[in-house]
C-alpha positions in Angstrom: -3.2 55.4 -67.2 -4.3 52.3 -69.1 -7.9 51.5 -68.5 -7.1 47.7 -68.8 -5.2 47.9 -65.4 -8.3 49.0 -63.4 -11.7 47.5 -62.8 -14.4 49.6 -64.5 -17.2 50.9 -62.3 -20.0 48.4 -63.2 -23.5 48.2 -62.0 -22.9 44.5 -61.6 -20.2 45.0 -59.0 -21.2 43.4 -55.7 -20.0 42.6 -52.2 -18.9 38.9 -51.9 -18.2 37.2 -48.7 -16.4 33.8 -48.2 -16.2 31.9 -44.8 -13.3 29.4 -44.6 -12.3 27.2 -41.6 -8.9 25.7 -41.1 -9.0 21.9 -40.5 -6.4 19.3 -39.9 -7.6 16.3 -41.9 -6.3 13.0 -43.2 -7.2 13.1 -46.9 -7.2 10.4 -49.7 -4.5 11.2 -52.3 -5.0 8.2 -54.5 -3.6 4.8 -55.2 -4.4 3.7 -51.7 -2.3 6.5 -50.0 -3.4 9.2 -47.5 -1.9 12.4 -46.2 -2.4 14.3 -43.0 -3.1 17.6 -44.5 -3.6 21.2 -43.3 -6.7 22.4 -45.2 -9.1 25.1 -45.8 -12.6 23.5 -45.1 -11.2 20.0 -45.1 -10.2 19.6 -48.8 -7.0 20.0 -50.9 -7.3 22.4 -52.9 -9.5 24.5 -50.7 -12.9 25.8 -51.9 -13.2 27.8 -55.0 -13.4 31.6 -54.5 -15.0 33.2 -57.5 -15.9 36.8 -58.0 -16.3 39.4 -60.7 -13.8 42.3 -61.5 -14.8 45.3 -59.3 -16.5 43.3 -56.6 -15.7 44.1 -53.0 -14.4 40.7 -51.5 -14.4 39.8 -47.9 -12.7 36.5 -46.7 -13.3 35.4 -43.1 -10.9 32.8 -41.8 -11.6 30.8 -38.6 -8.6 28.8 -37.2 -9.5 26.6 -34.3 -6.2 24.6 -34.5 -3.2 25.1 -32.3 -1.0 26.2 -35.3 -0.7 29.7 -36.7 -2.3 30.0 -40.2 -3.6 32.8 -42.4 -4.4 33.5 -46.0 -2.8 35.4 -48.8 -3.6 36.1 -52.5 -2.1 38.4 -55.0 -5.5 39.2 -56.4 -6.0 41.6 -53.4 -3.3 44.0 -54.3 -2.8 45.1 -50.7 0.3 45.4 -48.6 1.6 42.0 -47.5 1.4 43.0 -43.7 -2.3 42.8 -44.0 -2.2 39.0 -44.6 0.5 38.1 -41.8 -1.3 36.4 -38.9 -0.2 37.3 -35.3 0.4 34.5 -32.8 -2.8 33.4 -31.3 -5.0 34.7 -34.2 -8.1 32.6 -34.4 -10.5 34.8 -36.3 -9.3 36.7 -39.3 -11.0 38.9 -41.9 -9.4 40.2 -45.2 -11.3 42.7 -47.4 -10.2 44.1 -50.8 -11.6 45.2 -54.1 -10.8 42.6 -56.9 -9.6 45.1 -59.5 -7.7 42.7 -61.9 -9.3 39.7 -63.6 -7.4 36.4 -63.6 -6.8 33.0 -62.2 -5.1 33.4 -58.9 -3.7 31.3 -56.2 -4.7 31.7 -52.5 -2.5 30.2 -49.9 -1.5 30.2 -46.3 0.4 33.3 -45.2 2.0 32.0 -42.0 5.7 31.2 -42.1 7.3 29.2 -43.4 4.9 29.4 -46.3 6.7 26.5 -48.1 5.6 24.1 -45.4 2.1 25.4 -45.3 1.4 25.1 -49.0 3.2 21.8 -49.3 0.8 20.5 -46.6 -2.2 21.5 -48.6 -3.1 25.0 -47.7 -4.0 26.4 -51.0 -6.8 27.0 -53.5 -8.0 28.8 -56.6 -9.5 32.3 -56.8 -11.0 33.4 -60.1 -11.8 37.0 -60.8 -14.0 37.0 -63.9 -13.7 40.0 -66.2 -16.4 42.6 -65.6 -18.3 41.7 -68.8 -17.9 38.0 -68.3 -16.5 35.2 -70.5 -18.1 33.9 -73.6 -20.1 30.6 -73.1 -17.8 27.5 -72.8 -17.4 24.2 -70.8 -15.5 25.4 -67.9 -12.9 23.3 -66.0 -10.9 24.3 -63.0 -7.6 22.5 -62.3 -5.0 23.2 -59.6 -1.6 21.6 -59.7 0.2 20.7 -56.4 3.0 18.7 -54.9 3.4 16.1 -52.1 6.7 15.6 -50.3 7.3 12.3 -48.6 7.2 8.4 -49.1 4.3 6.3 -48.0 4.7 4.1 -45.0 3.5 0.5 -44.8 -0.1 1.6 -44.5 0.1 4.1 -47.3 0.3 7.2 -45.0 2.6 9.9 -46.6 4.2 12.2 -44.0 5.5 15.6 -45.2 9.3 15.7 -45.6 10.6 19.2 -44.9 14.1 18.3 -46.2 12.5 17.3 -49.6 10.4 20.4 -49.7 13.5 22.7 -49.4 15.3 20.5 -51.9 12.5 20.9 -54.3 12.1 17.1 -54.7 8.5 16.1 -54.6 7.5 12.5 -54.5 4.1 13.2 -56.2 2.8 15.9 -58.4 -1.0 16.0 -58.6 -4.0 17.7 -60.1 -6.7 18.9 -57.5 -5.0 17.0 -54.6 -4.8 13.4 -55.9 -2.8 11.2 -58.1 -4.4 10.3 -61.4 -7.7 11.9 -60.2 -8.8 12.5 -63.8 -7.4 9.3 -65.2 -9.8 7.4 -63.0 -12.6 9.9 -63.6 -12.1 11.6 -67.0 -13.6 15.1 -67.6 -16.4 15.0 -70.0 -16.3 17.5 -73.0 -18.1 17.5 -76.4 -16.8 17.7 -79.9 -16.8 21.2 -81.3 -17.7 22.7 -77.9 -15.4 25.4 -76.6 -13.5 24.4 -73.5 -12.1 26.9 -71.0 -9.5 25.6 -68.5 -8.7 27.8 -65.5 -5.4 26.5 -64.3 -3.4 27.5 -61.2 0.0 26.0 -60.1 0.1 26.0 -56.4 3.6 24.6 -56.4 5.2 25.3 -54.0 8.3 24.7 -56.1 7.9 23.4 -59.6 7.0 25.1 -62.8 4.2 23.4 -64.8 4.1 23.1 -68.5 0.4 22.4 -69.2 -0.6 20.6 -72.4 -3.4 18.5 -73.8 -2.4 15.8 -76.2 -3.9 16.3 -79.7 -4.8 20.0 -79.0 -3.2 23.3 -79.9 -4.8 26.0 -77.6 -6.7 28.4 -79.7 -6.2 31.0 -76.9 -4.0 31.2 -73.8 -4.4 34.1 -71.3 -1.3 34.2 -69.1 -2.3 35.1 -65.6 -5.9 34.4 -66.6 -6.4 37.9 -67.6 -8.2 38.4 -71.0 -6.0 41.6 -71.7 -3.1 39.1 -72.0 -3.7 37.0 -75.2 -1.6 34.4 -77.1 -2.9 32.3 -79.9 -2.1 28.8 -81.5 0.0 27.5 -78.4 0.7 23.8 -77.9 1.8 24.2 -74.3 2.5 26.9 -71.8 4.5 27.2 -68.7 2.9 28.4 -65.4 5.3 29.0 -62.5 4.6 28.3 -59.0 2.0 30.6 -57.6 0.8 31.6 -61.1 -2.3 30.9 -63.1 -3.5 30.9 -66.7 -6.7 30.2 -68.7 -6.5 27.9 -71.7 -9.2 27.6 -74.5 -9.5 24.9 -77.1 -12.0 22.7 -79.1 -11.6 19.1 -80.2 -12.6 17.9 -83.6 -13.5 14.3 -83.0 -14.5 11.9 -80.2 -11.9 10.2 -78.1 -9.7 10.6 -75.0 -7.3 13.6 -74.8 -4.8 13.3 -72.2 -3.7 16.4 -70.3 -0.5 16.6 -68.2 2.4 18.6 -66.9 4.6 18.0 -70.0 7.8 17.4 -68.0 7.6 13.7 -68.7 8.4 12.6 -65.2 5.4 14.5 -63.8 2.6 12.2 -65.3 4.5 9.3 -63.7 4.3 11.2 -60.4 0.5 11.7 -60.8 0.1 14.9 -62.9 -2.1 13.4 -65.7 -5.7 13.3 -66.6 -8.1 12.7 -69.5 -10.6 14.9 -71.3 -13.1 12.4 -72.8 -14.8 13.9 -75.8 -18.2 12.7 -77.1 -20.4 14.0 -80.0 -23.3 16.3 -79.0 
């Protein structure tokens, strides 16, 4: 069997525990709009879960709400039945070994998952390779979608018909429209930049690109055993992840976006602002 498919037994392997709480919360999604979201710990996306290949991972989920919720991630590689919450479950614990490195989505496992993800129940899980990554400026970005038009006060209510028709009103990075247009991400000329990217969907494929950049390396799935070089853009399907590496040669603003050109107009746009050391 290929050694690349299994986590090496490493002295650095550890037990990692993450405690998350389900919260119903009205969040700011930008441009004066708000959304009554279902969340992990009150944010969309939820908290970062980051471990190392080979770690034993425990995720403890508390759900004080009246609605059924759970959690799922393909990083676990366990039978899906372990993730399905039973009616009335308020205290759930998931335990698994993170055997495969990558950038993964975690999301609510309660049916219908489409509605739960569309309402904000998702986040990024990074499993770093056992030997780690070379030094770089690291950036984490999660793409998501909102379905529904704002009312007169700017409140967006989820629209299940649009969700099933795959017609989002807004496509966003890290839960808000134009988050990184208003607040550009700082990088330095010549500095290696590594972007961990996950597309939460729940429906649309993302074509991630940075204007003025050709990615020196793309790792599909975020796994360093999968390597592409010299790529100007790369498609990441709903529920998938990737890692992108690049450098810029001169100062300036470098726009990043979902390259389907309607998407930046719907909010999926940002800026890397490069300065000299």
